[in-house]
VMD Tcl script that draws the C-alpha trace (Angstrom):
set ca {
  {0.00 0.00 0.00}
  {2.85 2.31 0.86}
  {4.54 1.67 -2.52}
  {1.30 2.40 -4.34}
  {0.94 5.72 -2.49}
  {4.51 6.77 -3.30}
  {4.05 5.81 -6.95}
  {0.81 7.83 -7.15}
  {2.46 10.91 -5.62}
  {5.38 10.66 -8.04}
  {3.00 10.27 -10.99}
  {1.01 13.39 -10.10}
  {4.23 15.34 -9.43}
  {5.55 14.47 -12.88}
  {2.22 15.38 -14.48}
  {2.21 18.75 -12.75}
  {5.84 19.32 -13.83}
  {5.08 18.54 -17.46}
  {2.00 20.77 -17.35}
  {4.04 23.65 -15.93}
  {6.76 23.17 -18.57}
  {4.18 23.11 -21.35}
  {2.57 26.25 -19.97}
  {5.97 27.98 -19.82}
  {6.79 26.95 -23.39}
  {3.36 27.84 -24.76}
  {3.71 30.61 -27.35}
  {2.17 33.98 -26.63}
  {-0.94 34.86 -28.61}
  {-0.35 36.90 -31.75}
  {-0.45 40.69 -31.69}
  {-3.34 42.23 -33.61}
  {-3.21 45.43 -35.65}
  {-6.58 46.71 -36.85}
  {-6.44 49.25 -39.67}
  {-8.96 52.00 -40.28}
  {-10.34 50.12 -43.29}
  {-11.38 47.31 -40.93}
  {-8.72 44.73 -41.91}
  {-6.63 42.94 -39.29}
  {-2.93 42.01 -39.35}
  {-1.78 39.18 -37.05}
  {1.84 38.73 -36.06}
  {4.43 40.30 -33.75}
  {4.78 44.07 -33.43}
  {8.48 44.82 -33.92}
  {8.66 48.61 -33.83}
  {7.11 51.89 -34.83}
  {9.50 54.67 -35.82}
  {9.20 57.56 -38.24}
  {5.43 57.05 -38.48}
  {5.79 53.47 -39.79}
  {4.66 50.37 -37.86}
  {6.56 47.12 -38.56}
  {4.83 43.77 -37.92}
  {6.62 40.44 -38.24}
  {4.45 37.85 -39.94}
  {5.37 34.72 -41.92}
  {2.61 35.42 -44.44}
  {4.49 38.36 -46.01}
  {7.30 37.90 -48.60}
  {9.98 39.54 -46.41}
  {8.48 38.27 -43.12}
  {7.53 41.85 -42.21}
  {4.66 44.16 -43.07}
  {4.99 47.94 -42.84}
  {1.94 50.19 -42.39}
  {1.54 53.87 -41.67}
  {0.88 54.62 -38.01}
  {-1.84 57.04 -39.09}
  {-3.71 54.10 -40.68}
  {-3.87 52.15 -37.40}
  {-7.24 52.15 -35.61}
  {-6.58 49.59 -32.85}
  {-3.58 47.76 -31.48}
  {-3.15 44.74 -29.22}
  {0.38 43.77 -28.10}
  {0.86 40.62 -26.00}
  {4.58 40.90 -25.24}
  {6.13 43.72 -23.14}
  {7.77 46.43 -25.26}
  {8.58 50.12 -24.64}
  {6.07 52.76 -25.76}
  {7.70 56.20 -26.16}
  {5.19 59.02 -25.72}
  {5.66 62.31 -27.54}
  {5.83 64.21 -24.25}
  {8.90 62.19 -23.23}
  {7.56 59.39 -20.99}
  {8.40 55.73 -21.67}
  {5.98 52.97 -20.68}
  {7.09 49.33 -20.87}
  {4.35 46.74 -20.98}
  {1.66 44.99 -22.98}
  {-1.28 46.78 -24.58}
  {-4.91 46.21 -25.48}
  {-7.18 48.15 -27.78}
  {-9.22 50.88 -26.17}
  {-12.18 52.87 -27.43}
  {-12.13 55.98 -29.61}
  {-8.55 55.58 -30.84}
  {-7.05 54.91 -27.41}
  {-4.58 52.29 -26.22}
  {-4.62 50.65 -22.80}
  {-1.01 49.99 -21.71}
  {-0.48 47.53 -18.87}
  {2.82 48.57 -17.33}
  {4.25 46.54 -14.43}
  {5.45 49.55 -12.38}
  {1.98 51.13 -12.59}
  {0.24 48.03 -11.15}
  {-2.59 48.72 -13.57}
  {-3.30 50.16 -17.01}
  {-2.95 53.62 -18.49}
  {-5.12 54.84 -21.35}
  {-3.14 56.73 -24.00}
  {-4.36 58.13 -27.35}
  {-2.68 56.47 -30.34}
  {-1.63 59.87 -31.72}
  {0.20 60.61 -28.43}
  {2.68 57.77 -29.07}
  {5.87 58.90 -30.79}
  {7.50 55.49 -31.24}
  {7.20 51.86 -30.17}
  {10.24 49.73 -29.35}
  {12.58 51.92 -31.46}
  {16.08 50.68 -32.21}
  {18.26 53.16 -30.33}
  {21.68 53.53 -31.92}
  {24.72 54.93 -30.10}
  {25.50 58.57 -31.01}
  {28.57 57.50 -33.02}
  {28.74 54.31 -35.11}
  {32.08 52.68 -35.92}
  {32.80 50.26 -38.76}
  {36.08 49.04 -40.18}
  {38.40 46.20 -41.00}
  {42.07 45.26 -40.92}
  {43.23 42.48 -43.22}
  {46.55 41.26 -44.52}
  {48.31 38.64 -46.57}
  {51.78 37.10 -46.56}
  {53.62 34.48 -48.62}
  {57.23 33.31 -48.70}
  {59.22 30.66 -50.54}
  {62.67 29.30 -49.73}
  {64.98 26.81 -51.39}
  {65.30 27.10 -55.16}
  {63.36 30.35 -55.08}
  {63.38 33.18 -52.57}
  {60.15 35.08 -52.95}
  {58.43 37.20 -50.31}
  {55.17 39.13 -50.59}
  {53.21 41.03 -47.93}
  {50.15 43.26 -47.96}
  {48.15 45.15 -45.35}
  {44.76 46.82 -45.89}
  {42.69 48.83 -43.45}
  {39.57 50.98 -43.43}
  {37.72 52.83 -40.69}
  {34.49 54.86 -40.66}
  {33.08 56.85 -37.72}
  {29.56 58.19 -38.32}
  {27.42 60.53 -36.24}
  {24.23 62.28 -37.28}
  {26.09 65.18 -38.94}
  {29.67 63.97 -39.46}
  {31.34 60.99 -41.12}
  {35.08 60.35 -40.91}
  {36.50 57.83 -43.40}
  {40.07 56.53 -43.40}
  {41.49 53.78 -45.62}
  {44.99 52.68 -46.44}
  {47.03 49.99 -48.15}
  {50.66 48.87 -48.14}
  {52.17 46.28 -50.51}
  {55.71 44.90 -50.45}
  {57.44 42.25 -52.56}
  {60.96 40.98 -53.12}
  {62.58 38.21 -55.14}
  {65.97 36.86 -54.03}
  {66.42 39.96 -51.84}
  {65.69 42.22 -54.83}
  {62.81 44.64 -54.38}
  {60.04 43.97 -56.92}
  {57.06 45.86 -55.44}
  {56.55 48.57 -52.86}
  {53.66 51.00 -52.82}
  {51.39 52.61 -50.26}
  {48.18 54.60 -50.44}
  {45.97 56.41 -47.96}
  {42.81 58.53 -47.96}
  {41.25 60.54 -45.17}
  {37.88 62.23 -45.71}
  {35.45 64.18 -43.55}
  {31.79 64.58 -44.58}
  {29.53 67.23 -43.05}
  {25.85 66.38 -43.57}
  {23.79 69.47 -44.36}
  {20.62 67.37 -44.74}
  {19.98 63.68 -44.14}
  {21.37 62.86 -47.61}
  {23.30 65.90 -48.87}
  {26.76 66.63 -47.45}
  {29.98 68.54 -48.08}
  {33.31 66.70 -48.02}
  {36.97 67.54 -47.59}
  {39.54 64.86 -48.45}
  {43.25 64.19 -48.72}
  {44.76 61.43 -50.87}
  {48.42 60.39 -50.71}
  {50.29 57.68 -52.60}
  {53.83 56.40 -53.04}
  {55.09 53.88 -55.59}
  {58.76 53.24 -56.25}
  {58.07 51.45 -59.54}
  {55.98 54.33 -60.88}
  {58.98 56.63 -60.22}
  {56.64 58.27 -57.69}
  {57.91 59.76 -54.46}
  {54.53 61.20 -53.49}
  {51.20 61.83 -55.18}
  {48.93 64.19 -53.24}
  {45.38 65.31 -53.91}
  {43.52 67.76 -51.66}
  {39.83 68.06 -52.58}
  {36.50 69.47 -51.45}
  {32.97 69.51 -52.80}
  {29.40 68.21 -52.44}
  {28.25 64.62 -52.08}
  {24.95 62.79 -51.91}
  {23.97 59.59 -50.08}
  {21.67 57.91 -52.60}
  {21.17 54.67 -50.64}
  {21.38 54.29 -46.86}
  {20.92 51.29 -44.62}
  {17.24 50.45 -44.23}
  {16.09 52.01 -47.50}
  {15.21 48.54 -48.81}
  {14.14 45.21 -47.35}
  {15.43 41.68 -47.65}
  {18.82 41.08 -49.21}
  {19.20 44.83 -50.00}
  {18.51 46.11 -46.46}
  {22.15 46.95 -45.57}
  {23.17 48.37 -48.96}
  {24.78 51.85 -49.10}
  {25.82 54.02 -52.04}
  {27.08 57.60 -52.36}
  {28.72 59.79 -55.00}
  {30.83 62.95 -54.76}
  {32.15 65.62 -57.10}
  {34.53 68.45 -56.28}
  {37.70 70.36 -57.10}
  {41.19 69.24 -56.07}
  {44.78 70.39 -56.02}
  {46.72 67.49 -57.61}
  {50.50 67.23 -57.16}
  {53.02 64.56 -58.22}
  {56.66 64.45 -57.03}
  {58.80 62.05 -59.04}
  {62.22 60.57 -58.38}
  {63.56 61.20 -61.92}
  {60.82 62.81 -64.02}
  {59.85 66.45 -63.64}
  {57.38 67.19 -60.84}
  {53.96 68.47 -61.87}
  {50.87 69.94 -60.27}
  {47.46 71.01 -61.53}
  {43.90 71.85 -60.59}
  {41.69 68.86 -61.22}
  {38.17 67.70 -60.62}
  {37.54 64.84 -58.21}
  {34.70 62.39 -58.84}
  {34.20 59.47 -56.50}
  {31.65 56.81 -55.61}
  {31.40 54.11 -52.98}
  {29.09 51.10 -53.08}
  {28.84 48.62 -50.21}
  {26.47 45.63 -50.21}
  {26.47 43.27 -47.20}
  {24.33 40.21 -47.94}
  {22.96 37.32 -45.88}
  {23.48 39.07 -42.53}
  {26.98 40.26 -43.46}
  {28.21 36.80 -44.38}
  {29.20 38.12 -47.83}
  {29.97 41.76 -48.68}
  {30.58 43.15 -52.15}
  {32.18 46.59 -52.34}
  {33.37 49.06 -54.96}
  {35.24 52.32 -54.41}
  {36.88 54.70 -56.88}
  {38.48 58.13 -57.10}
  {38.79 59.82 -60.49}
  {40.94 62.94 -61.03}
  {40.57 64.49 -64.51}
  {42.59 67.60 -65.31}
  {40.48 70.75 -65.72}
  {43.01 72.15 -68.23}
  {43.27 69.02 -70.39}
  {40.59 66.33 -70.12}
  {42.88 63.71 -71.71}
  {45.08 63.93 -68.61}
  {43.52 61.99 -65.75}
  {44.23 59.55 -62.93}
  {41.94 56.75 -61.68}
  {42.19 54.41 -58.72}
  {39.54 51.73 -58.18}
  {38.94 48.90 -55.68}
  {36.57 45.98 -56.24}
  {36.28 43.18 -53.73}
  {34.41 40.48 -51.85}
  {34.64 39.94 -48.11}
  {33.53 36.69 -46.47}
  {32.75 36.36 -42.78}
  {34.41 33.23 -41.40}
  {33.41 33.39 -37.73}
  {32.30 36.30 -35.55}
  {34.42 39.24 -36.79}
  {37.07 37.19 -38.59}
  {36.95 37.58 -42.37}
  {38.71 36.63 -45.58}
  {38.75 38.76 -48.70}
  {39.48 39.01 -52.39}
  {40.29 42.46 -53.83}
  {41.35 43.78 -57.21}
  {42.87 47.26 -57.26}
  {43.36 49.08 -60.56}
  {45.35 52.29 -60.99}
  {45.48 54.10 -64.32}
  {47.51 57.20 -65.13}
  {46.93 58.58 -68.64}
  {50.30 60.37 -68.51}
  {52.76 58.23 -66.54}
  {56.37 59.10 -65.88}
  {58.72 58.25 -68.79}
  {59.77 54.62 -68.74}
  {56.74 53.46 -66.71}
  {53.43 51.92 -67.76}
  {50.02 53.57 -67.46}
  {48.16 50.68 -65.73}
  {48.82 48.74 -62.53}
  {46.59 45.89 -61.32}
  {46.91 44.40 -57.87}
  {45.26 41.11 -56.83}
  {44.99 40.50 -53.10}
  {43.84 37.53 -50.99}
  {43.63 38.48 -47.34}
  {42.61 37.38 -43.84}
  {41.73 39.66 -40.98}
  {39.11 41.14 -38.69}
  {36.17 43.47 -39.22}
  {33.87 45.25 -36.77}
  {30.56 47.11 -36.85}
  {28.95 48.77 -33.82}
  {25.67 49.39 -35.65}
  {22.80 47.72 -33.82}
  {20.84 45.49 -36.20}
  {17.49 44.20 -35.02}
}
mol new
graphics top color blue
foreach p $ca { graphics top sphere $p radius 0.5 }
foreach p [lrange $ca 0 end-1] q [lrange $ca 1 end] { graphics top cylinder $p $q radius 0.2 }
display resetview
C-alpha cells in the first residue's frame, strides 16, 4: 500500500511538472493590428519609428509588413515592449485596444493600465543607436618561398568609418611589399582621409586628402587635396530583404593634384575629383561586395587623368574574422617616362572586421 501511495504521488508530481513546462513553453498569442479600413494584421509588433509600424508575420514575402501609423485604428500587443510618448515618458508593458482611438497599456510599475491616445505615441520599441557608429576592418596577406626560389610578398589593408548624425570620418589605407631573391620587386602605399559634413539627411559637403607612393611608378609622393558636395543615394534600411544593408554615395569636387617624381619632372594642376562608394552586405553580413573609386581628370586638359579603383568580396568566417578578395586598378593617362600607365593588384587576405551598428 505504501509503494502504491509513493508511486501515485510521483506520478502526479511528474504530471504537474510537465503541465508547468508546457505552460511555460506555450507561445504567446499573436499581436493584432486593426487598420482604419477594418482589416486585421496578425503577427508580432516589432517597432514603430518615423510614423511606420513594422509587424513580423510569416505570411508576407519579407516576413515583415509595414503600415503607416496614421492608418492604425486599434492595437493589441501581447509581449512587453517600450512605448515612447511624444511628451517624453516611456511605458514598458503589454497593450490592449481601447475605445475611440485609445490604447490601454499595462505597465508593471503602474500596477494597472494607463489609457493613451494612439496619436500621443511617438514610437514603439525603437532601435536606439549609439551617437557614433564605428565600422572598419584590418586584413593582410603574406607568402614566402625558400629553397630554389626566394620570394616574399606582404600586404596590409585597413579601413575605418566613424559616423554621427552630422559627421562621417573615413580613413582607408594599403601597403604592398614584394621581393625576389632579396631584390625589391614591389613597394607601394596609399591612404585617404575624408570628412563629410551632412547638411541634410542625404546631402553633405566633403573635404579629403589622398596620398600615394610607388617606387616602380617613379613616384615619391602623389597628393590630392579636394573638397565639394556629395549625396547619399542609398542608406541602410532604404530597402528590405537582401538589400537592407546596402549603401551608395557619389561625390564631385575640385582638387589640387601634385606629383613628385624621383627622376621625371614634378607636376601639379587643378583637377576635378569624382568618387563613388558602393557597399552591399548580404545574408546578414556573411558576404559583402564593395566598390570604391576616385577619379581625377585635369580641368586644363581632359585627356590627362588619374583613376584608382577597388573591387572586392569579403567573407565572414566566424564572428568578426573575415577573408577577402580584392582587385585594385590604378590608371595614369600620362605616366612618368619609362613606366606603364596601368597597374593591377590582386589581393587575398585574412583579418578582422567590426561594426557597432545595432541590427534588429
